[in-house]
C-alpha angles and dihedrals in degrees: 000000000000130000113276096187119107126224092043099094096123095047093044091051090049092052091047091054092048092048089073092062124090114259095255093049093047094052089046089057088047091053100251101092113174118217103217120204121219092256093053126098121203138196130195126219123190109211110219125191126263125191092022089283097140085225105148138150147125133272133189128199120196132181134208102180105308093336109108123195119195124197120187129181113178139159137188093058121137105282115245093004130114119249120211105218133181150163102254127192141058137296091196100081101275118139112227127174139191108267129232132210091284088071088074090100097172089053095225093134095251123094098217125200096256091054092045095045089064085066106034099030135228124314113284099175129008109226097217123163093236143358127022122009099188112134095226095045102036109021090110099025089128092162083070097042124097119272121219115240124236090281094050095254127140125196114186138173129170138159116213135179108236139177124269089248090065091050092050097041101038090122088064092056130082136197116235128183119198135207130082136189109199094165092050098227095130100245142075107260142137096260099078104046107356125229124352115252086225096060126358089219091059124080114242088225091067096055107031115104118256099189144350135204133195126204108266111248094020116138110260107228136177126269109273119243111244090351100141143024121242123174141165092249094055131091130214100346097334108339121123115236144182136179144210118197117214127208092263091057096248115144120234112194125190109203122171090332098313128113126239111204110181098205136087117287137157113262112206140166115270097208099277127108093289127104123182138176122196111180117222098358113142 
């Protein structure tokens, strides 16, 4: 997919030029250069926009044994807002893919998470900045997700212990970042895309996917039949969610005991194996 948004010619050209670079070189240019040891293996993912967000970037996943390090550099996200982000897909042999606009099956102009999950699969790992990464516990732990800076950029790095199945099936997994702003007012509210199909108390803007990236060189398969569960009571790819809307229009989502605060906050390491840098967040 290519960017459909206008007014982004310079940035799109820049990204196109960088796309020709190897993953390590690209992330070095972006200021998050990984130093890979001889025993490490690495995979690049180009994050391409969904929902005409212009949210694009590059990610790299590397492994040393069952220790996985994820680097993400993206731009075009909603400035000052948290972005739920995950590894989506299956380690059980299902072929999932990043969707395109044709996945908007109800033709309302917004590719919602339920429609997209049919294509990219349920959450496998929550890419939080600290703490737990379990899909069921932290899929919507947006208080522990990266926050875009004032220019809509996210810079993320974290090292996580994973199962051997993730190491072996990484080419079946995709990185997805969530959060859109179709009305351009700089916050997640009900005005731009209405209610989420996951929970009528939740803004669609907070849960809809902004971009998706597949491992380069991975076999592109077809969407599995009956491969995943999606339901109206589930959150981002199978996580229950709820919301309370404050007077300022910020969304507060309670999901599996964690708090979603849709406003700018500093994301920092809490002393575990994670490190994260979010430029400009306050």
